[in-house]
C-alpha positions in Angstrom: 79.5 102.5 99.4 78.4 103.2 95.8 80.3 105.5 93.2 77.7 107.2 91.0 78.6 109.2 87.9 75.3 110.0 86.4 72.5 112.4 87.5 69.8 109.8 86.6 71.3 107.2 88.9 71.9 109.8 91.6 68.2 110.9 91.3 67.1 107.3 91.8 69.1 106.9 95.0 67.8 110.3 96.4 64.2 109.4 95.8 64.6 106.1 97.4 66.2 107.8 100.4 63.2 110.3 100.7 60.6 107.4 100.4 62.5 105.7 103.3 62.4 109.0 105.4 66.1 109.3 105.6 67.8 112.4 106.3 70.6 113.3 103.8 73.8 114.9 104.7 76.0 116.3 101.9 79.6 117.2 101.7 80.8 118.8 98.4 84.5 118.6 97.6 86.9 118.8 94.7 88.4 115.5 95.8 92.0 114.7 96.8 90.7 114.3 100.3 92.7 115.2 103.4 92.1 115.3 107.2 90.2 118.7 106.7 87.7 116.9 104.5 87.4 114.0 106.9 86.4 116.5 109.6 83.5 117.5 107.2 82.6 113.9 106.6 82.7 113.1 110.3 80.3 116.0 111.0 78.2 114.8 108.1 78.0 111.2 109.4 76.7 112.5 112.7 74.0 114.6 111.2 72.6 112.3 108.4 71.1 108.8 107.7 72.4 108.9 104.2 75.8 110.7 103.7 76.6 111.8 100.1 80.0 113.1 99.2 80.5 114.8 95.8 83.9 114.9 94.1 84.0 117.3 91.2 86.7 119.7 90.0 84.3 122.5 88.8 85.8 124.1 85.8 83.4 127.2 86.0 85.1 128.4 89.4 88.6 128.4 87.9 89.8 131.5 86.0 92.3 131.8 83.1 95.8 130.8 84.1 94.5 129.1 87.3 95.3 125.4 88.2 92.3 123.7 86.9 94.3 121.2 84.6 96.8 120.6 87.5 94.5 120.5 90.4 95.3 117.1 92.0 92.9 114.2 91.5 92.9 110.6 92.7 89.4 109.0 92.7 90.7 105.6 93.8 92.3 107.0 96.9 89.5 109.3 97.6 87.1 106.3 97.5 89.2 104.4 100.0 89.3 107.3 102.3 85.5 108.0 101.9 84.5 104.4 102.6 86.5 104.4 105.8 84.8 107.7 106.9 81.4 105.9 106.5 80.3 107.6 103.2 77.3 106.0 101.5 77.4 107.5 98.1 80.1 109.4 96.2 78.7 111.4 93.4 81.5 112.0 90.8 80.1 113.4 87.6 82.0 114.6 84.6 82.0 118.2 83.5 79.9 117.2 80.5 77.4 115.6 82.9 77.2 118.9 84.9 77.5 121.3 82.0 76.1 119.6 78.9 76.1 121.2 75.4 74.0 124.4 75.4 74.4 125.0 79.1 73.5 128.8 79.8 72.4 129.2 83.4 74.5 130.6 86.2 73.9 131.9 89.7 75.5 135.2 91.0 75.4 136.5 94.5 76.3 140.1 94.6 78.2 142.5 96.9 79.9 139.9 99.3 81.6 138.2 96.2 83.3 141.4 95.0 86.0 141.5 97.8 88.7 139.2 99.1 89.0 136.2 96.8 86.4 137.6 94.4 88.4 140.8 93.7 91.4 138.8 92.4 89.5 135.9 91.0 86.7 137.4 88.9 83.9 134.8 88.2 85.0 132.4 90.8 82.0 132.7 93.1 79.5 132.7 90.0 81.0 129.2 89.4 80.9 128.2 92.9 77.3 129.3 93.4 76.2 127.7 90.2 77.6 124.4 90.9 76.7 124.2 94.6 73.0 125.2 93.7 73.1 122.4 91.0 74.2 120.0 93.6 71.6 121.1 96.1 69.0 120.4 93.5 70.4 117.1 92.7 71.3 115.7 96.2 68.3 117.4 98.0 70.1 117.3 101.4 68.6 118.5 104.6 71.9 119.6 105.8 75.3 120.4 103.9 78.7 120.7 105.5 81.4 123.2 104.6 84.9 124.1 106.0 85.5 127.5 107.6 88.8 127.8 105.8 87.0 129.1 102.8 85.1 131.6 105.0 84.1 133.9 102.2 82.6 130.8 100.3 80.7 129.8 103.4 79.3 133.2 103.8 78.2 133.4 100.2 76.6 130.0 100.4 74.5 131.1 103.3 73.5 134.2 101.6 72.5 132.2 98.4 70.6 129.7 100.4 68.7 132.4 102.4 67.9 134.5 99.2 66.7 131.7 97.2 64.8 129.8 100.0 66.7 126.6 99.5 65.7 124.2 102.2 68.9 123.2 103.5 70.9 123.7 106.6 74.5 125.0 106.2 77.0 123.9 108.7 80.5 125.3 109.0 83.3 123.2 110.5 86.3 124.8 112.1 89.5 124.8 110.1 91.6 121.6 110.4 95.3 122.4 110.8 98.4 120.4 110.6 100.6 120.0 113.6 102.7 123.1 112.8 99.6 125.3 112.3 99.3 125.2 108.5 95.6 125.0 107.4 95.0 121.9 105.5 94.5 122.3 101.8 95.0 120.1 98.7 97.2 122.8 97.3 99.8 122.3 100.1 101.0 119.5 97.8 102.4 122.1 95.4 104.8 123.6 98.1 108.5 122.7 97.9 110.1 122.0 101.4 111.4 125.6 101.9 108.2 127.0 100.8 106.3 124.6 103.1 108.3 126.3 106.1 107.5 129.9 104.8 103.9 129.0 104.5 103.7 128.9 108.3 103.7 132.7 108.2 100.1 132.6 107.6 99.1 130.9 110.8 101.8 132.9 112.7 100.3 136.1 111.4 96.8 135.3 112.5 98.1 134.5 116.1 100.3 137.7 116.0 97.1 139.6 115.1 95.1 138.1 117.8 97.8 138.8 120.4 97.8 142.5 119.2 94.2 142.7 119.8 94.3 141.0 123.2 96.9 143.8 124.1 94.5 146.4 123.2 95.3 147.3 119.6 92.0 147.9 117.6 93.3 149.8 114.6 93.0 147.6 111.5 95.5 149.6 109.7 98.2 149.0 112.4 97.6 145.4 112.6 97.8 144.9 108.8 101.0 146.9 108.5 102.7 144.8 111.1 101.5 141.6 109.4 102.4 142.9 105.9 106.1 143.4 107.2 106.3 139.9 108.7 105.0 138.2 105.6 107.2 140.2 103.3 110.3 138.8 105.1 109.6 135.4 103.3 111.6 135.3 100.2 108.9 133.5 98.2 105.9 135.2 99.6 103.6 137.7 97.6 100.6 139.1 99.3 97.3 138.9 97.5 95.5 140.6 100.4 95.3 141.2 104.2 92.0 142.4 105.4 90.0 142.8 108.4 86.3 142.3 107.6 82.9 142.0 109.3 81.9 138.3 109.5 78.4 138.9 107.8 78.8 141.8 105.3 82.6 141.1 104.6 83.0 144.9 104.5 86.4 146.2 105.6 86.6 147.3 109.2 88.8 150.2 110.4 88.1 149.3 114.0 88.4 145.8 115.3 85.2 144.5 117.2 83.8 141.1 118.2 82.6 140.6 114.5 86.0 141.2 113.0 87.7 138.4 110.9 91.2 138.6 109.6 91.6 137.3 106.1 94.8 136.5 104.4 95.7 135.2 100.8 99.3 134.8 100.1 101.1 133.3 97.3 104.2 131.2 98.4 106.0 130.8 95.1 103.2 130.0 92.6 100.8 128.4 95.2 98.0 130.7 96.6 97.0 129.9 100.2 94.2 131.4 102.2 93.5 131.5 105.9 91.3 133.4 108.4 90.5 133.8 112.0 88.3 135.9 114.4 90.5 138.5 116.0 88.5 138.5 119.3 90.0 135.2 120.7 87.0 134.4 122.9 84.6 134.7 120.0 82.0 131.8 120.1 
């Protein structure tokens, strides 16, 4: 496995792979790899001849007062994990390499970026789309793997790829959960022991909502009200949003149907956690 830090060196490896007829699979991450990331790498390893992992904490997707400076980083540990997962190349550029002096071009997807996380994190998805489009141009993958935990991000990336005719297949991988149900996230590290227990209210709320729907409840407002009451029982919890949205348009839905996804964003202390699930349990 090789670790590459410069665009020039990556370009040489990509050209060589193309000349050899290799299929490139790509997994973009911000590092501090956990089991959720490993599930993406496992899928990528199955789908490509050359597996490229990028590790880059992207400054343009963090807003003022967010945790860019504190976001956990450990390239040495990540390298060991990646090598064990069968990664061929880690691309770990600096911010200066990705955004040199005079950089002035950004990618913006409209509409579906203005709700959910986009409403409380202005500019976030512009940063995501910009850096992902840059990575697609650099890595030239035939397939790219993303996690379903960031459902809105996955939806936005699919829209960007379709609208800009980027020749890459986007694959979403199911949420990887810890044994107690908490969705894997690098930010789980921030939680104190009591907060870690309180954070389970997210996965419990998803299961509660699915049970309500299974019992015949289809009024989103009723479901949201019950979840709100449950989450607010946690002393360190502060709700960012609870929404039932269409899986493609991300528009709010008053009535639950097979396309309905429940989205949660909740602060536990100062740690912002997200989770989601289809409300119709037998959804494909």
